[in-house]
DOLUMRO-545257 format. One record per residue (C-alpha): residue number from 1; residue in one letter; y, z, x. Coordinates in steps of 0.05 Angstrom, whole numbers, plus 5000, padded with zeros to 4 digits. Example, Ala and Ser with C-alpha at 12.3 -4.5 7.8 and 13.67 -1.06 7.14 Angstrom:
# DOLUMRO-545257
 num residuo north   up east
   1       a  4910 5156 5246
   2       s  4979 5143 5273
END
This chain:
# DOLUMRO-545257
 num residuo north   up east
   1       m  5000 5000 5000
   2       s  5066 4979 5029
   3       v  5124 5028 5034
   4       i  5192 5003 5013
   5       r  5247 5036 5053
   6       h  5318 5039 5027
   7       d  5378 5044 5072
   8       p  5423 5101 5048
   9       a  5482 5054 5052
  10       d  5448 5011 4999
  11       r  5446 5067 4948
  12       a  5494 5058 4891
  13       e  5546 5113 4888
  14       p  5551 5147 4820
  15       k  5613 5125 4783
  16       s  5670 5175 4778
  17       p  5675 5205 4709
  18       h  5730 5177 4666
  19       l  5796 5216 4671
  20       i  5792 5239 4599
  21       a  5720 5262 4607
  22       r  5740 5302 4669
  23       l  5799 5332 4632
  24       i  5753 5351 4574
  25       d  5702 5382 4622
  26       a  5757 5422 4656
  27       g  5785 5443 4589
  28       e  5718 5466 4563
  29       r  5708 5509 4625
  30       f  5778 5538 4616
  31       v  5767 5554 4542
  32       a  5698 5583 4555
  33       g  5716 5622 4617
  34       k  5785 5650 4603
  35       a  5806 5707 4559
  36       e  5837 5682 4494
  37       g  5902 5719 4510
  38       t  5909 5679 4574
  39       i  5894 5614 4537
  40       v  5944 5627 4481
  41       l  5999 5653 4526
  42       s  5991 5592 4571
  43       a  5994 5546 4510
  44       l  6056 5580 4481
  45       v  6092 5579 4549
  46       a  6075 5505 4558
  47       f  6099 5492 4487
  48       a  6165 5528 4499
  49       v  6178 5497 4567
  50       l  6162 5425 4546
  51       w  6202 5428 4481
  52       m  6260 5461 4518
  53       l  6258 5401 4565
  54       y  6256 5354 4505
  55       d  6315 5388 4470
  56       t  6356 5389 4534
  57       a  6344 5316 4549
  58       s  6347 5287 4478
  59       l  6411 5326 4464
  60       a  6444 5309 4530
  61       t  6492 5262 4494
  62       a  6506 5308 4435
  63       d  6540 5376 4432
  64       a  6515 5436 4392
  65       h  6502 5420 4319
  66       p  6557 5442 4269
  67       d  6506 5491 4240
  68       v  6508 5528 4307
  69       s  6584 5530 4305
  70       e  6582 5556 4233
  71       a  6535 5612 4253
  72       t  6582 5627 4312
  73       d  6638 5634 4261
  74       w  6596 5682 4219
  75       a  6578 5723 4280
  76       h  6650 5745 4291
  77       e  6633 5804 4248
  78       f  6569 5836 4222
  79       a  6561 5826 4147
  80       l  6506 5831 4095
  81       g  6517 5759 4071
  82       y  6553 5695 4089
  83       k  6546 5624 4062
  84       h  6472 5636 4073
  85       p  6436 5703 4076
  86       p  6454 5739 4140
  87       m  6394 5733 4186
  88       t  6418 5671 4223
  89       a  6485 5704 4239
  90       w  6450 5769 4260
  91       l  6406 5733 4310
  92       h  6467 5696 4337
  93       i  6503 5763 4347
  94       l  6443 5791 4385
  95       w  6428 5728 4426
  96       f  6498 5711 4448
  97       t  6513 5783 4466
  98       v  6464 5769 4523
  99       f  6471 5694 4535
 100       p  6533 5651 4544
 101       h  6557 5600 4493
 102       r  6523 5541 4528
 103       d  6480 5486 4500
 104       w  6419 5508 4540
 105       a  6424 5579 4511
 106       a  6425 5551 4440
 107       h  6364 5508 4455
 108       l  6328 5567 4486
 109       m  6342 5610 4425
 110       t  6310 5559 4378
 111       v  6249 5548 4422
 112       t  6240 5623 4430
 113       v  6241 5636 4355
 114       i  6191 5580 4341
 115       a  6145 5603 4398
 116       a  6149 5675 4373
 117       g  6130 5651 4303
 118       l  6070 5614 4331
 119       g  6050 5676 4371
 120       i  6050 5717 4307
 121       t  6012 5661 4272
 122       w  5959 5666 4326
 123       r  5945 5739 4306
 124       l  5942 5716 4234
 125       l  5891 5662 4251
 126       r  5848 5709 4292
 127       d  5843 5757 4234
 128       h  5806 5702 4195
 129       l  5779 5653 4246
 130       e  5734 5659 4307
 131       k  5764 5639 4374
 132       n  5749 5565 4374
 133       r  5772 5553 4303
 134       a  5836 5592 4316
 135       l  5852 5553 4379
 136       f  5836 5488 4343
 137       g  5884 5509 4287
 138       l  5939 5529 4336
 139       a  5935 5460 4368
 140       a  5941 5429 4299
 141       l  6005 5469 4286
 142       f  6034 5446 4352
 143       v  6035 5374 4328
 144       i  6069 5387 4261
 145       p  6139 5355 4272
 146       l  6174 5413 4237
 147       y  6155 5458 4295
 148       n  6183 5412 4349
 149       v  6226 5350 4340
 150       k  6253 5375 4273
 151       a  6269 5444 4300
 152       e  6325 5428 4348
 153       i  6373 5481 4320
 154       l  6367 5552 4297
 155       n  6389 5550 4224
 156       a  6368 5582 4159
 157       n  6302 5543 4160
 158       t  6278 5558 4231
 159       v  6299 5631 4228
 160       m  6247 5645 4174
 161       v  6187 5624 4216
 162       p  6168 5690 4251
 163       f  6184 5734 4190
 164       w  6144 5690 4142
 165       s  6084 5691 4189
 166       a  6089 5766 4198
 167       a  6092 5777 4122
 168       l  6028 5737 4113
 169       l  5994 5774 4170
 170       f  6008 5843 4142
 171       y  5997 5824 4069
 172       l  5926 5798 4082
 173       r  5911 5859 4125
 174       a  5936 5905 4070
 175       r  5897 5868 4017
 176       r  5833 5875 4057
 177       g  5842 5945 4087
 178       l  5893 5978 4040
 179       s  5931 6005 4100
 180       l  5998 6033 4079
 181       f  6027 6013 4146
 182       d  6006 5941 4135
 183       a  6030 5943 4063
 184       f  6100 5968 4081
 185       f  6109 5916 4135
 186       a  6084 5860 4090
 187       g  6140 5875 4041
 188       a  6191 5887 4095
 189       f  6177 5822 4132
 190       a  6176 5782 4067
 191       s  6246 5808 4052
 192       l  6269 5793 4123
 193       a  6247 5722 4110
 194       v  6289 5722 4047
 195       l  6348 5746 4089
 196       g  6337 5682 4129
 197       k  6340 5637 4069
 198       y  6327 5645 3994
 199       w  6271 5594 4002
 200       a  6227 5654 4020
 201       l  6231 5676 3947
 202       f  6174 5626 3938
 203       l  6135 5668 3988
 204       l  6147 5731 3946
 205       v  6122 5693 3885
 206       g  6060 5671 3923
 207       m  6046 5743 3945
 208       a  6056 5768 3874
 209       l  6008 5716 3846
 210       a  5956 5728 3900
 211       s  5959 5803 3887
 212       v  5932 5794 3816
 213       v  5877 5745 3834
 214       g  5809 5760 3863
 215       a  5748 5804 3852
 216       d  5780 5863 3888
 217       t  5845 5861 3848
 218       r  5829 5927 3812
 219       r  5814 5962 3878
 220       f  5879 5937 3907
 221       w  5922 5959 3848
 222       r  5889 6027 3843
 223       s  5910 6040 3915
 224       a  5980 6056 3939
 225       a  5984 5991 3978
 226       p  6021 5946 3928
 227       y  6072 6000 3912
 228       v  6086 6014 3985
 229       m  6092 5938 3995
 230       a  6143 5934 3940
 231       a  6181 5993 3969
 232       g  6183 5959 4038
 233       a  6211 5896 4006
 234       a  6262 5934 3965
 235       i  6287 5976 4023
 236       v  6301 5916 4067
 237       l  6330 5872 4013
 238       a  6371 5924 3974
 239       p  6433 5923 4019
 240       h  6440 5848 4012
 241       l  6430 5851 3937
 242       v  6485 5905 3932
 243       w  6531 5861 3974
 244       f  6515 5801 3929
 245       a  6532 5842 3867
 246       v  6596 5871 3895
 247       e  6621 5805 3923
 248       r  6595 5767 3863
 249       g  6558 5723 3911
 250       g  6620 5704 3951
 251       a  6612 5642 3993
 252       n  6537 5648 3984
 253       y  6540 5637 3909
 254       a  6592 5582 3917
 255       f  6548 5545 3966
 256       l  6487 5551 3920
 257       r  6528 5526 3861
 258       d  6564 5469 3896
 259       n  6514 5446 3948
 260       v  6444 5466 3926
 261       m  6442 5461 3850
 262       a  6441 5391 3819
 263       t  6449 5359 3751
 264       d  6393 5308 3758
 265       s  6359 5277 3698
 266       f  6285 5293 3689
 267       a  6265 5225 3717
 268       t  6308 5237 3779
 269       a  6281 5307 3787
 270       l  6210 5281 3780
 271       a  6221 5229 3833
 272       k  6252 5281 3879
 273       s  6193 5328 3869
 274       g  6146 5270 3884
 275       y  6183 5253 3948
 276       y  6181 5327 3968
 277       l  6105 5331 3958
 278       f  6094 5264 3993
 279       g  6136 5286 4053
 280       t  6100 5353 4055
 281       v  6032 5318 4060
 282       a  6061 5270 4112
 283       y  6080 5328 4157
 284       a  6007 5350 4156
 285       v  5978 5282 4174
 286       v  5955 5300 4244
 287       p  5922 5366 4223
 288       l  5886 5325 4169
 289       i  5864 5275 4222
 290       f  5838 5335 4262
 291       l  5798 5355 4200
 292       a  5770 5284 4193
 293       a  5749 5286 4266
 294       l  5704 5346 4248
 295       r  5667 5300 4199
 296       p  5667 5347 4139
 297       r  5613 5337 4087
 298       k  5620 5346 4013
 299       a  5602 5420 4017
 300       a  5658 5431 4068
 301       l  5709 5393 4028
 302       a  5691 5431 3965
 303       d  5697 5496 4004
 304       i  5766 5475 4029
 305       a  5789 5456 3959
 306       w  5770 5525 3932
 307       p  5742 5573 3984
 308       l  5679 5613 3972
 309       e  5703 5677 4007
 310       a  5754 5723 3974
 311       d  5797 5730 4036
 312       r  5803 5655 4043
 313       r  5821 5647 3970
 314       q  5879 5695 3982
 315       a  5901 5653 4042
 316       w  5893 5590 4000
 317       l  5939 5617 3946
 318       l  5990 5642 3995
 319       f  5992 5573 4026
 320       v  5990 5528 3965
 321       v  6035 5567 3916
 322       p  6098 5571 3960
 323       l  6087 5499 3980
 324       v  6078 5469 3911
 325       l  6121 5515 3869
 326       p  6188 5487 3894
 327       a  6169 5419 3865
 328       m  6152 5450 3798
 329       v  6216 5492 3795
 330       n  6257 5429 3810
 331       l  6232 5398 3746
 332       a  6260 5455 3705
 333       i  6321 5472 3748
 334       p  6341 5412 3790
 335       y  6366 5428 3860
 336       r  6371 5397 3928
 337       l  6300 5392 3954
 338       t  6272 5366 4019
 339       p  6204 5373 4054
 340       d  6242 5396 4116
 341       w  6252 5463 4082
 342       t  6177 5476 4086
 343       l  6185 5494 4160
 344       p  6160 5566 4153
 345       n  6104 5549 4103
 346       w  6051 5523 4151
 347       a  6022 5585 4185
 348       l  5961 5588 4139
 349       l  5944 5514 4143
 350       p  5889 5524 4197
 351       i  5855 5577 4155
 352       v  5857 5531 4094
 353       l  5831 5470 4131
 354       y  5784 5496 4186
 355       a  5754 5562 4163
 356       s  5696 5535 4123
 357       r  5628 5555 4150
 358       f  5605 5484 4135
 359       l  5649 5459 4192
 360       s  5629 5464 4265
 361       v  5685 5474 4316
 362       d  5663 5481 4389
 363       e  5699 5481 4456
 364       n  5696 5405 4459
 365       a  5734 5399 4393
 366       v  5785 5452 4416
 367       v  5798 5415 4482
 368       r  5805 5348 4448
 369       a  5855 5377 4398
 370       g  5893 5410 4455
 371       l  5896 5345 4494
 372       v  5923 5309 4433
 373       a  5977 5362 4425
 374       l  5994 5360 4499
 375       t  5996 5284 4501
 376       a  6041 5281 4441
 377       t  6088 5332 4472
 378       v  6090 5298 4540
 379       l  6104 5231 4506
 380       a  6161 5263 4468
 381       v  6190 5290 4533
 382       i  6184 5221 4565
 383       a  6218 5190 4504
 384       s  6274 5242 4503
 385       p  6323 5201 4546
 386       f  6315 5143 4498
 387       v  6331 5190 4440
 388       a  6393 5213 4478
 389       y  6414 5141 4487
 390       e  6403 5126 4413
 391       r  6448 5185 4396
 392       l  6501 5158 4444
 393       a  6499 5087 4415
 394       s  6495 5109 4342
 395       d  6556 5118 4298
 396       r  6518 5170 4259
 397       e  6535 5228 4305
 398       h  6594 5201 4345
 399       y  6637 5263 4331
 400       r  6583 5307 4360
 401       a  6592 5275 4428
 402       h  6661 5305 4437
 403       y  6661 5376 4408
 404       r  6658 5408 4477
 405       q  6710 5362 4507
 406       a  6760 5375 4452
 407       a  6748 5450 4456
 408       e  6758 5450 4531
 409       l  6824 5412 4524
 410       a  6849 5461 4471
 411       q  6828 5521 4513
 412       s  6860 5493 4576
 413       m  6926 5485 4539
 414       a  6926 5556 4512
 415       a  6950 5615 4554
 416       q  6897 5659 4521
 417       p  6831 5650 4484
 418       v  6839 5606 4422
 419       e  6832 5651 4361
 420       l  6849 5603 4304
 421       l  6829 5530 4295
 422       w  6850 5476 4246
 423       g  6848 5400 4243
 424       n  6800 5344 4225
 425       t  6740 5378 4195
 426       d  6691 5328 4226
 427       v  6713 5353 4295
 428       t  6730 5427 4284
 429       a  6663 5436 4249
 430       g  6629 5432 4316
 431       m  6681 5462 4363
 432       r  6674 5535 4347
 433       f  6610 5545 4388
 434       y  6652 5526 4450
 435       l  6710 5570 4428
 436       p  6670 5633 4410
 437       q  6731 5675 4394
 438       a  6760 5622 4348
 439       r  6752 5619 4273
 440       l  6775 5565 4225
 441       l  6840 5573 4188
 442       t  6818 5567 4116
 443       v  6887 5564 4083
 444       n  6941 5511 4087
 445       p  6976 5519 4154
 446       l  7043 5506 4120
 447       s  7034 5560 4067
 448       a  7063 5630 4074
 449       a  6993 5658 4087
 450       g  6979 5603 4138
 451       r  7044 5616 4175
 452       a  7030 5690 4176
 453       e  6961 5678 4207
 454       i  6991 5631 4259
 455       s  7044 5683 4278
 456       a  6989 5735 4288
 457       h  6937 5693 4324
 458       g  6967 5627 4346
 459       l  6934 5562 4327
 460       a  6900 5502 4359
 461       v  6907 5439 4317
 462       v  6858 5383 4335
 463       c  6871 5316 4303
 464       l  6841 5247 4311
 465       r  6897 5206 4339
 466       e  6895 5157 4281
 467       d  6901 5214 4229
 468       a  6975 5213 4216
 469       a  6973 5267 4163
 470       c  6939 5316 4210
 471       r  6988 5302 4265
 472       q  7047 5311 4217
 473       t  7020 5380 4199
 474       a  7012 5396 4272
 475       a  7086 5378 4284
 476       a  7107 5419 4223
 477       v  7073 5483 4248
 478       a  7097 5474 4320
 479       r  7141 5530 4346
 480       e  7178 5547 4409
 481       g  7128 5545 4466
 482       s  7080 5498 4430
 483       r  7045 5446 4471
 484       t  7018 5378 4449
 485       a  6973 5332 4489
 486       s  6934 5269 4475
 487       a  6868 5249 4507
 488       t  6814 5197 4500
 489       f  6744 5221 4512
 490       s  6681 5181 4526
 491       r  6610 5206 4536
 492       s  6566 5175 4590
 493       f  6491 5179 4601
 494       l  6449 5144 4653
 495       g  6503 5092 4664
 496       f  6514 5079 4590
 497       s  6579 5098 4555
 498       g  6588 5117 4483
 499       q  6644 5103 4435
 500       p  6711 5130 4461
 501       m  6749 5176 4415
 502       s  6823 5194 4419
 503       f  6850 5262 4401
 504       s  6917 5296 4394
 505       v  6916 5371 4406
 506       t  6973 5419 4391
 507       v  6970 5491 4412
 508       v  7017 5540 4379
 509       p  7023 5608 4413
 510       p  7024 5672 4372
 511       n  7089 5710 4358
 512       a  7131 5649 4375
 513       p  7198 5636 4339
 514       v  7194 5582 4285
 515       s  7221 5515 4310
 516       n  7276 5479 4272
 517       g  7241 5413 4284
 518       t  7286 5393 4342
 519       g  7251 5434 4394
 520       r  7304 5490 4391
 521       s  7293 5557 4357
END
């Protein structure tokens, strides 16, 4: 028998594994070998860092949103209510006591609040899901646009996220274990969410409905838990309700009446509710694709549609009711309605979609979901300069390119911090973040009340150069020592220039003699 000898050099080298396969293998080892706290903390830090990069780059050609300036205005004094409930202003007071009024600090505040909400959501998921399912669900939340590209500013929507998640966490714990500690904090955090925005009233309705549904309802109501929960909610919310009653709603009620409520016909309201529900489902497309990737059978789909376990039914109700109820209310009481307002509603989605025992979620599925979330985030960061360029070239936000420049001109002309601001509302709406001691003059500058305010605080009048009426008012309020300057600003980015905009700025000092119009007192 002959022996066939092979030269080692003739042996075929094994092909290198595909990059994705290697990443999946490394990810599986990481998920299997690391403590879940390490995994989640790493994911949240990566989420915060990458979306901070995205916000910084994509907003490089735009100054802080007018909502941020509005909250800066509210934060001049602590109050129990503003145009919105007070939580946004309270967080601004706390945050900007530590951080400067700079764009990066505003971006960091928003990313921190969202990441904190996701961290609380993780505890909620782990109460009901084993490690792999919870990690899979967290990855699904990472790719919901409301948590990232749609959360570029801290406003009344984003501010609810951590409080809403905490309310769900403690409610479900209280329902299961009847702990009075959990019950109190469930009510307290639900009311804190309401203090962010009245949208959270739908959460309270969902909690109330869930509390009277289920086989253990009698056990729950015979305990002290629901009453302690109600007490926690009342204690937190009572001061705001008293303020609302004493002030008769103030600017809050006027905003609801003039900007939220609508007089739509039933057909229009029906179409609006349909759009809201369609948009809500659209925001969950990727998590639904994740579900499809698990290849659910009929038993799993039936279990998702109406869960077999009592705890999951509670979670299902707390998810579905606050999400669907706004569309139903709109049919009876029409109001401004958008799927963007569902930002805090999504914490329970992973429990609703992925908790069924008829679904199998292993390390491989977790890693693949994580890679999808990471890839989507990295692609967004890569695309962020193009988003910045689109903002620069668009007429939609051209005022927003010059808030800081106009504010810096006004401040450089004043001998002291600007305290009072008036002018073209499209511009002054976004300047206050960069003039943190300034507030808007809300009365006619030429009225007796306006002149008294100007005498006490001085005034910076910022006009578009083509706005003759604004410039005439600026000339009319000018006094001895007033200064007027004109400037044309342009914003540049990566060699591209945006639309130039010309301003006229008049700074009136406080306690100055009234001019006779000729420059002499």
